[in-house]
N, C-alpha and C positions, 0 to 999 in steps of 0.2 A: 426668389423674388418676394417682396412683401405684398400682402394683400391690400387692396384698397376698397373703398366703399362700393365700387361697381363690380368688384371681382368676387365671385363665390368659389372658394377653393374646396376640393375634395380632401377633407381632413382624415379620412379613414386610414390612409397609409401612415399617418403620424401617431396613431394610437397604438398602445402596447396590447393589442388583442391577443387572445390565446393562440398559440401555435403548437400543433402536435400532429404526428402521424398516427397516433393511437386511434384506431377506428372506432366510430360510434357503434357500429354493428360488430358484435364479438366474433361471429363465425366459429364458435367453439368446436363443433364437430370436425371442422377442417384444421383448426389451429392446434388443438390439444395434442393430436398425434405428433405434430412437429416438435412440441416441447418434450414429449416422451423421448423422441429420437435425440434431441439436444441433451437431455439429462444423461442418456446412455453414452453419448459421445464424449461429454466432459467428465464422465465418471462421477456423477453427483453423489451416489451412495458411498463410493470409496473416499471422496473428499470429506464427506460428513464424518466418516470414521476416523480419518487421519486428523481432522481439525479438532475433534473432541477427545482425542486420546488423553488419558490421565484425569478426566473429569469424573465426578460422581456418576454412577450408572443409574439410569431409570429404564428398566426393561419391561416392556409390554410383551409378555410371553403369549404367542399366538395359539389360541385353541384351534386344533387342526380341523378344517372342514373336510368332509368326506369326498374322496376323489371319484365322483360318480355323477356326471351330468353337468350341464351348463349352470352358471350362477343364477340364482333368483334374487329377488329384491331384498330378501333378508340378508343374503350374503353381502350385498352392496352396502346396506346399512351398517353391518358389523365391521366390514373392512374400512369404510370411510371413517367411522368413529375411531378405530384403531389408528388410522393414519393421522387424524387430527391430534390424538393424544401424543403420538410419537413426535410429530413435527413441533407441537407446542412445547413439549419437554426439551427437545433438542435446542430450540431457539431460546429457551429459558436458561440454558447453560449446562444442561446435562449431556452425558453421552447416552443417547437414547437410540439404541440399535434394535431394529425390527427384523426378526428372522421369521419369515412365513413358514408354515408347515402344513402337512396333509396327513389325514387318517386314511390308511390304505388297506388294512386287513378287514376281514369280517364278511358277514352274510350278504349285504347288498351287492358287492362285487362278485362274490362267489355265485350268487343267484343269477346275475346277468350272464356270467360265463356258462352256467348250466343251461340257461335259456337257449344259448347258441347251440349247445349239445342237443337239447331236446328238439330243436328245429331241424337238426340233421338226422334225427332218429338214433342218436348215440346215447350211451349210458356213461355218465360221469364216473361211476364206480369202476368201470372197466379200463379207465385211463390211469397210467402210473401217476401216483399222487404228486410227484414233483413236476411232472409235465403239466398237470392241471394247475398247480400253483404258479408255474411260469406264465400260463395264460392269464391268470388273475393279476399277476405282477405287471404284465404288459398292458392289460386293460386299465389298471390304475395309473400307470405311467402316461398313457395317452391323455387321460382326463386331467392329470396334473398339468400337463403342457397347455391344454385348452384353458383351464381355469387360471393358470398363471398369467396368460395374456389378458384375460378378462379382468383380473384384479388390477393389473398394471394400468389398464385403460382407465380405471377409476382415479388414477393419479397416486396410487399407493406406492410409496418408496420403501424399499427393503432389500434384503439379500436374495433377490430372485435367482441369482446365479447359483446359489448354494443353500436352498431351503432345507428344512428337515422333513423327513417322511418316516412314518412308522415302519416302512418296509426296507429302509436302508439296512445293510448288514450290521453296521455299528449300532443302529437303534435296536435291531432284533437281539443282538448280543446283550445289550444293556437291559432290555426287558427280561431276558432270560436271567440275568444276574439278580434283578429285582425279585422275581418270583422265587428264585432259589434262596434269597435272603429271608423271605417269609417262611420258607420251609425250614431253614436252619433255626429260626427263632421260635419254632413251634406254633406259628400262627396258621399255617396251611394244614388242612386235614381233609380226609375223604370221609364223607358222611352220606346219610340217606335222609332226605327231607323232601317235602313237596315243593316243587319249583314250577314256575310258569313255563309251559312247554308249548312250542309251536310244532304241531303235527305237520304242517305244510313245509316248514323249514328244517324239521328234524333236529331241533336243538333247544336247550334251555335258554330262557331270556331273562335279562335283568329288568328291574323296574324302569330304568331309563329307556328301555326298548319297547315300552308298552304305551299304547294310547287307548282311550276309551271311545267306543262307538256304539250306536244303537244296535240292540240285538233282541230277538224275540225268543224268550225262554219258555219251556214247559214248566209249570209249577204243580206241585202235589202236596196235599196234606196226608200224612201217613201215620197209621196207628201202630205203636209198639206195646204189645200186651204186657202187663205187670201182674204176675201171679199173686204177689203179696197184697195187691189191692182188689182181690176177688175177680180178676179177669178184666178189670178196667185197663184202658190203654192211655199211655202218654202220647200226645200228638205233636208231630213236628211238621214244619213247612219248609220246602226247599225249591230253589229254582234250577237245581241240577239233579234231577232224578237218577242220572247215570252214576252218581257218586254213592248211591245207597248200597251197592255191593261192598263198598269200602267202609261202611258204617261200623263203628266199634263202640260208640257211646252216645248218650244223649245228655246235653248240658242244660243246667237250670241255673237260676239266679237266687241266691239267698235273700235278695232284696225284693223279690216279686211276690205278690199275693196270689196264691193258686186256689183252685176249687175243683171238685169232682162233679161233673155235669152228666145228666142222663138225657138221651133223646126220647121225647114223649110223642112226637108226631113228625112223620116224614113220608114222602111218596113211597109207594110199595117197592119200586125198582131202584130206590136210592142206595148209594154205597153206604151212607151212614144210616143204619137201621134203627128202628124203634127199640129201645131197651139198651142200646149201646152206651157205655159209660166212658167218658173222656176226661183226662186230666189236662186242664188248660189254665193259662193266666186269666185271672178275673177280668182284667182290662181288655182282653182280646177274645173272650168266649163268644160274644155276640157276633163278631165279624167272622169267626171260624164257622159258626153254624149257618150264617148267611151264605158263605161260600159253599158249604156242604148241602145247601137246599133243604136244611132242616126247618120245619115250620113250627115245632114246639120243643122246648127243652126246659129243664129245671136243674137248679143247683142242689146237689144231694148233700154236700158238706164242704166246708173249707178245709184246705190242706196246707199246713205250714211248711215252708221250704225245709225246715229242719227235719221233717218227717220223711223227706226224700233221700236223705243221706244214707248210703249203703244199699239202696234198692237196685235191683237189676230188672231189665225188661228182656223180652224175647225179640229177636230180630224179625222184622216183618217178612223176610224171605227165608225163614228157618226151614221151610219145606223143601228148599232147593239145596240145602247143605250148610246154611248159615246157622247151625244149631249151637251157638255159643252165647253166653250171657252178655247182655249189653248194659253196662253199668250206667247209672245216673251220676253225673259229676258236676260239682258246682263250678260255675265259670263267670268271671267278671264281665265278659263280652256279651252276656245274654241280657236282653232288654224286653220290655213289653210295648215297644213302639210299633212293631209289626210282627206278623207270624202268629205263633201260639204261646210264646213265653218259654218254649223249649227249642233247643238247637241241635239238629242232626250233626253228629260229629264223625267225620271221616278223616283220620290223621294222614291218610295218603293224599288228600286233595285240598288241604287248606292250612295256612300258616297257624291261625288261631286254634284249629282242630289239633294240629301237630303239637303245638306248645302245651295245650291242655292235657293231651294224652301223655306227653313226656313228664309233665308235672306230677302226674299220678302213677307213673310207670312202676315205681317201687311198691306202692301200696296195692296196685292191681296184681302184681306178681305175688305179693304176700297173700292176697285173697284167692290165689289160684286161677286168676283170669289172665290169659295170655296177653302180653303187651306187644307181641310182634305186629309190626305194621306191614300190611300186605302190599304187593305190587300188582294192583288190579288192572292197570292200563299200561300198554307198552308204548314204545316210541312212535308207532304207527297209529296210535289212537284206538287200538283194539283191546278188548278185554283179554286178560291172561287167564291161566288156570286158577289164579287166586280169586276169580269171579265165577264160581261154579254156576252153571245154568245159562251163562251168557258168553262163554269163551268164544272169541272171534267176532263178537258184535262190535260195531264201530261207533265211537263217540263223535269224533270229527274226522272227516275224510282228508286224503292228501290234497284235495282241492279247497279245503277250508270250509266244507259244507257239513251240516248236521247229518250224522249217521243214524243207524237204527237202534242205538243203545237205549235212548230215552224211551222209545216205544216199547221195547222188549221189557224193560224194568217195570213200566206202568202196567203192562198186561199181566206180569207176574204178580204185582200187588193186587190187582183186581181178582185174579184167580185165588189168591190167598185170603181175600176178604180184608185186606189191610189198607185199602185206599179209602180215604175219607172224602176227598174232593180233589179236583184237578182244574187247571186253567192255563192261561197264557199271560206273560208279562213282558212288555216292551221296556227295556231299561238299558243303561250304559254298562257295557261289558268289556273286559280287557281284550284288546286285539294287538297283534304284532304291528308295529308302525311301518315295517317293511312290506310284508305281504298283505296287510290290511285284513287279515283273517283272524277269527277268534282263537284264543289260546285255551289251554286247559291246565289245571293244577294236577301234577302227578308226582308220586313218590318215585325217585330214581337216584341211584348213586351219582354224586357229583363231588367236585372239589370246592371247598369252602375256605374262606379266611375268617378266623374267629374275630368277633367284635368284643368279647368279654373274657378273653384268655389273658392271664398275667404274662407280660412279655419279659420285663426285667425286674419285676418286683411286685409286691401286693398293690392291687388297684391300678397297676400300670397297664391298662388295657387299651386296645385300639380305640374303643369308644371314648374313653376318658381323655386320651391324647387328642383326639379330634375335637372334642368339646372345648378343651383348653385352647387349642389352636384357633378355633372360631372366635373365642374371646379376644385373642391377640390380633385379629385381622380387622381391618377397616373396611366397611361395606358402603358402597354407593349404589342405590339408596340404602339407608340404614336398616330398613325392614328385611333386607336380604339375610341379615344375621339370624333373625328368628326363624326364617324359612328353612335355612340349611340346618340350623340347630335342631328344629323339630324332626327333620328327616334323620339326622344322626342319632338322636335320642331313641327313636322308635324303630330303626332299621334292624332287620335280622342279619345273620352272618352273610358275608358277601359270597355269592355263588360265582366263581371265576372260571368254571369249565364250560366249554362248548363242544358239541359233537359235530365238528365240521373239519374242513381241510385247510382253509386259507387263513392263516394267522400264525402267531408265535405259540409253540406248544408249551404245555405245562411240563417243563423239562426236568422231571424228577423220576426217580425209580423208587418202587416200594417193595418191601419183603413179601413174597408170595404167601407165606404162612402167617406172619404176624400183622401185615399191613403197615409196618413201621417204615417211615420214609428214610431213604438212604441219605445221610448227611456226611459228605466226604469232600474236603477241599480239593483233592486231586481230581475227582470226577467233575465237580463244578467248574474247575479251571479248564478242563478239557472241553466241556460243553461251551463255555464262553469263547474259547479260542476258535473252536470249530464254527461257531455262529459268526464271529468276526470275519473269518475267511470265506465261508460259503453261505452265510445267512441261515435262517431257521430251516431251510431245506435240508440241512445236515442231519436234523433229527429224524427225518423221514427217509433218509437215504439207505439206512440199514437197520438191523435189529437192536442196535445200541451198544455193540461190543466196542466200538470206537471210543465210547465215553467211559465204560466200565474198565477198559484196559485189562490188565492182568490182576487187578486188585479184587474184582468181584465177578460173580458168575451170573449169566442169564438164567441159569437153572434155579437161582435163588431170588433174583430180583427181576421185577417186571417194569418195562418202560411204559409210562403213561401215554395214552394215545390222544387224549383230548387236547384241544387248543385253548388258549386264554380268551376270556371275555375281552372284546376290543376296548372296553372302557378301562381295562387294566393297561392295555397298550398306551392309550392316550393319557391315562392317569400317571403314567411313568415318564411323560415327556420331559419333565423337569430334570430327570436323571440323565437323559442322553442329549438334552439341549442346553439347559441352564448350567448344569454341573460340568459338562464335558466340552462345550465349545469355548475356546479361548477368547473369542470376540464377545462373549457374554459373561459367563462366570461371575455373577454379582456376589459381592460380599455383603450380605444383608445385615441389618441391625441385629437380628436374632443370633447372628454368628460373629457379632462384634464389629461389623462394618457400618457403612452409611448408605449402601445401594438399596434401591427399592425395586420390587417386582409386583407388577399389576397383571391380573387376569381379567379379561373383558369378553363377555359373551352374553347370549340371550338368557332371560330369566329361567328358562327351562333347564339350564345347566347347573342350577342348585342341586338337582338330582342327577345330573350328568357329569360333565367334565370337572366342574368345581368340586363335586362330591368325590369322584373317584381319585382325583389328584390329591385331595385332602387325605383320604384313607391310605393311599399308596405311600405318600411322603411321611405321614405320621407312623405308618407301620415300619418303615425302614430308616427314618431319620428323626422321628419323634416330634416333628413340627410340620406346619403347613408349608407348601412350596411358594406361597405368595404372601405379600404384605397387605394387599388390598384387592377387593373384588368390585368390579363395576359391571352392572347388568343393564340390558336394554330390553324393551318389549318386542312384540311381533308386529309385522306390517299387515294392515287390513286395507280394504278398498275404501273409497270415500264414504260409503254408507256404513262402515264399520263391520263389514262381512269378511270372513276368511276368504282368501283368494283360492279359486279353483277353476280348472279348465271348463268344467261343466257350466259354471256361472258366466264364463267369458269375462271375468273381471281381473285376470292376471295382468299385472304391470311388470314387464321385463326390464331390467336395467339396461340391457343392450338397446332396446327401442328408445329409451329416454336419451341415452348417449348419442345415438344416431340422429335423433331429431333435434335435441337441444344442447347436448354436451354434458360431460361429466360434472362440470362445475355447477350446473343446475341441479343435478342429482345430489351433489355434496351440499348445496345450499338447502335443499329440502331436508337433508339429514340434520344439519346444524341449526335449523330453525324449528325443529320438531322437539316436543317433549318426549324424548326417547325412553324415559323411565317407565312410561306406560306404553300400551300398544299405540302404534302410529298409523296414520291413514295416508293414502296416496291415491292420486287420480289426476285427471286432466285439469280440473279446476284448481286443485292444490298446487300442481306444477305450474299453472298459469300465474298464480300468486307469487311463486318463487321466481318465475321469469320476470315479472314486473318489478319485483324488488331488486333483482340483479341489474335490470336496465337502469334504475335510478342510481344504484351504487356505481355502476360503470361510468355513467355520465359525470358523476361527481369526481371520480378518479381522473377522467379525461380532462375535466376543467382544470384540476390541479396541475396536471402535466402541461397543459397549454399555458397556464400562468407562469409556471416555473421555467418555461423556455426563456424568459426574460431575467431569470435570477442569475447574477454573476458570482454567487457564492460569498459575497461580502455581507456578512450578517450584521444586523443592528443589535447592539447589546440590550439585554432585557431592561435595564434601567432607563434606556433612551427611547423605549417604545411608547407609543400612545397607549392610553388605558384600554382601549378595545383589544389591542393585540395581547396585552398582559392578561386580560380577561379570558381570551380564547386559549392562551396557554394554561391558565387556571382550569378551564373546562377540560382541556386535553389531559391534564394531570389527573383530574377526577375520573374521566372516562377510562384512561389507561389503567388506573388502579382497579376500576370495576371489571374490566376485561381480564386483568391479571388474576383477580380473585375468582372469576368465573372459570378460567382455565385451570386453576388449582384444584377445583372441586368438580371438574368435568361438566360444568353447566354451560355448554356451548350455546344453547339457545339464548341464555341471558347475556353471554359474552357478545354474540353477534348482534343481539338487539341493542346493546349499549353502543356498539360500533356503528351500526346502521342508523340508529336514531341520531347520533352525533353527526354523522355525515350528511344526513338529509335535513334535519331540523336546525342544528346549531350552525352547520357550515353552509350547505347549499341554500337553505331558505333564509338564513340570517347573515352570517359573517361574509360569505362570498358575495351575497347580494348587496350588502352594504359597501363592501370594499371594491366592487367592480369599477366604480367611478375613479377611485384613487389609483387602482392598478392600471386602468386603461388610459386615463387622462392626465394624471399628475406628471410633473416633470421627472425626468430620470433621476434627478438628485433628491427627490422628495423623500424625507425621512419616513413619512406615513407609508408611501409605496414600498420602500425598501424594507420597512419593518413588517409590512404585510407579507412580502415575499419570504422573509426570514421565517415567519410563523407558518406559512404554507409549506415551506421546506420541512420544518419540524413535524407538522401535521402529516405530511406525506410519508416520511420515514417511519414514524410511529404507527400510523394506521395501516400502511401496506405490510409492514412486518407482522403486525397483529392479525392481519387478514390472511397471511400466507398459509397457516395451518388449515384454515377453513376452505378457502378457494385457491387451491394450489396452482392451477393454471393461470387464472386471472391475475393473481398477485405476481406471478413470474413475468407475465406479459407486461404488466404495469411497471414493475421494477426495471426491467431491461429497457423499456421505453425511456426511462429517465437515466439509467446508468448502463448503457450498452457495454457488453463485455463478451469476449470470446469464451471465457470459461467461468464467468461469475453467475450467481443465482441468488435470488432473495432467500432461498432455503439454506444458504450457507451463512446468512446473516443472523446475528442475535436479535432479539427484540430491541428496537430502538426506544427504550423506556423514556417516558416523560419524566422531567425532573421534579422531585418533591418540593423544591424551593419555589416552583411556580404556583403552588397552592396559596391562594389568598382569599380567605373566606369573606372578609369584609368587601373586597372588590367584587367577588362573586355575587354577594347579596345585592350590592348596588346595581350591577348590570342586569340582574334578574328583574329588578324593578323597572329599569329602563326598557327592557324587552317587553314587559307587560304593558307599559305605556305605548310602545311601538305597535303592539297588537291592536290597540284601540284605533290608532291612526290609520294603519293599513286596512282595518275593517271599514272605517269611514270612507277611505278612498276607493275601496272595492264597490261600495254602493254608488259612488259618484261615477265610476267607470262603467258600471252596469247601466246607469241612467244616461250614459254618453255625454255627461257634463264635462268630463275630462277624458283624455286618452291615456297618456303616460302620467305616472305619479309626479313626474317632474313639472307638470303643469299646475301643481297644487301648492298652496301655501296656507295650510290649515292653522286654526287656532286651537290649542289644546288647553282646556280648562282643568286645572288640578286644584282641588279643594284642600288637600292635605299639605300643610306647610313643610312637613318633613320630606314628603315626596318631591315637592318643588325644589327643595334644597338639594336633593339627590340629583335632580336634572341640571342643576347649575354646572356650567363647565362642559356639559355634554352637547355636542353638535347634533341636536335632535333631528334637524332637517337631513343631515347626512345619514343618520341612523334610520330614519323613516323613508329615505330616498325621495325627498321632496326638494323643491328649489328654495323654499323658505318655510319657517315654522315659528310660531310664537306661543309662549306659555303664559297663561293668564290665571290669576287667583280668583277672578270674578265668577259669580254664579252663572252656569251655562244656561242657554235657552232650553225650553222644554224639548224642542225637536233636535237637539244635539245628539250625536251618535254616541252610544254607550255599549259596553259589554258587561253582562251581568256578573262576570267573575273578576272584573277589575273595578273595584269601588273607587269613587271619587275622581274618576277621569272621564271627561266628555270631550268630543271633538266637533268643531264647527268647520266644515270644509270651506275653502276659498281658493280662488284662482291666483296663481303667482303673477306678480306684476313685473314688467320689463320685457326684454327681448329674449328670444331663444338662442342660446349659444350654438353656433354651427358645428362645434367640435364635441362638446359634452352634452348638449341638449338641455342644459339648465336654463330656466327662465329667470332672468335677473336684471335689474337696472344697471348692473356692472358691465353688461355687454356693450362694447364700444368705448370703454374707458381707456383702452390702449389704442392710440391712433394708428399704430402700425398694423394692428389686427382688429379692425372695428367690428367684426362679426363674432368675436369670441370674448370670453371673460379674461380678466388679467391672469388668473391661474393658468388658463389654457395658452395665453400668450407667452408666459414664461416657459411653458413646456415646448412651445413651438420654437422659441429661440434656442433652447438646448438641443432640440431635435435637428434644427438647421445647422447649428454649430458643429454637431457631431458629424455632419455630412460635408462640412467645409463650405456651407452655403451662407452667404451674407444675409443678415436680417435687415 
């Protein structure tokens, strides 16, 4: 029925309003598990593999987390970043297969199993070793299962059905092959050096297993008498008095100015007596005497460093049996920044001390000074017989507490009259990151890998290979290169032995008389075969005859009992994951292929997994196992503090997921600058939630609008300018997102996407085109062109969003394209077309949008003053003084763009009270109310209302829409 002047029709049913079942409230904690079930049901991972077969590979090799405990927020950050990389590379056209892995061997697990023994009053050493190892294996397997579920809940897609673990028999066999390769090439050797030793854990530790914590040390100034200087003494300062029984030299610097000083005034009971003469660095003398409570002193003479060469001192504990000469040796590490300008040198207890001693070993032997390095402290932290007078005293107890060694040494110094001063110093001291207890440096036989041994020719050393490989690797961020380079340049030989039970053994034999390693292909093959069949337990099952066979005798060769450093295990992952899994096996550029391998971990792994993987691969293959390294920082609380249970500031990923959903956690990751340390807390997560809500609402609107899209697209050339401008912007933004994905700058990529969604689309384009979409006739080219553009926007933006917000993108995609076995994650990126780029058009519409901002600003003032309600009640005058800008506005329906019922552009000078924006010069707006009647359908205020007698309460445009709407329903007009 046609409307008449007395009938008011409800036109809402005739509008093309958005229609969608996509909920405004996400309900992520409830919906996300449903998508995980769906992905498993449709075999998403398997579909990805089959669909990408034959493509170039882009492999993100997983650095194995430790199978011990629930995931923390750092794990979540790491795995989400990995998932974003893998998904984005897969959708960019690569075969990007992600195989998760776990680090299973080593002390933390062994320690936990031992705790269970101790709680039952049992002794681990009384249990058969393979029985104990089985308990460790079971413990790790349990946590792998727990962590696997927690990782998958983050939305991480990968081969969870067949991950790699360092404790798989095939992995243990390959680790064995790798260490045997080092042995065959002459890089593995048994030596005696000071290593960091955990008394609590009874094992050597690597640098990567050390953290620094506050520690209160005893400090002493000690006098070493020098007969050649008339009884004067050289003075050293140390924070480890317990190392003095290991002292064998005193180091000085040829660059320091020294002097001989005499005490002229001091308290009667002072350790530094009147008349005592001390050799000190001139720059430090005053500080030494202050510490020694000396009230008067004088410099007797200057002593040139050259005069110290060849001198020997007496040991301050000579009366207890340390009656050997203590040579003065020049050392580059000696400074006059602190101490005395002389450094106590105990080659059993420090790397610099050891290196200095070894540098002068031949010269000392020639002088008749024994160069033997003593074993002064045993594995239990007790003095040995090499520390006469102190045997049995304890440096560090098995609880990690200070023993009585320091006190005993200081008392002996006092008794000998060699103590000058003592004190306390609170400083950062190395601790085991597992037990959190202090470590000591002690000389002990260990297995090492040479850093500077010629492997296959002159200068072909592990260090040089690693340095070249670093130059060939791309680093994100770039400064990572310098960090790992500095570590490789200065690192000592790699200590690979550990004195524990749970791990892969150093599966070699050595000659009992010569110490020479047994290098025999038949023995190595038997070891590898046994490990493939029974795992590394095979090494501990008998005395070794199984491997030696009939070829060699246990009377001649001894089986090594130590296990490998777990960093060697994880550093070898490339050998049993990348090289041996047929679903990976990248053919890299360095090998003549095109495939790429990326390692992605926290920045601490420059000294950890990146480091050990580099050394292991360079030692066996001559190159790095990766093409690129990407690092992220650590997660702190909102105040920038490290998280700890004692502070109550721990943010658990499980809690975030339970409350808000994994996509909110993923959104926090991709909106953070992960190159540096990140912060997280309730306010930060609230910001992420607010951003998510805006993003979701925009996606929902697109879905609602596209419910009316019949798939009949309007050709680009037939589109209005505004649509072509939006495609231009889409092409710009899509390129920005693509570049951001290429360099892993996900924060910039999401910012480009989000800003486009909220500023360009929601606040501008969709706002402008709502009238045409809702009210235009079905046949309207503008309406159909807009739907065509929204369709392209949807496909491009949702596929670009998919790597970032895996669940939300899937929900959005399936709402538009329902399918029993489809997924947005099986789609390639729906890239914008380069032909859409039109810089001239873009510049024009940027100017139009600036003018629009002034108009909408003026209308906001009017609305706030309640002079208008809707912007459609307005018909402002826009004063534009710039002729070029006025020319730009010609042909543009500015009323449509500004969402007013009418608008006029004037070249006239605006009145003083006209509305202006300071950043848009030459534009001023004078508000005015629109004239005419309000359209009952579109709400425009215009004199055109009533021009069509059949529909007297709406505009002619709306009348045409009504005729089409009624005709489509078979109703007469």
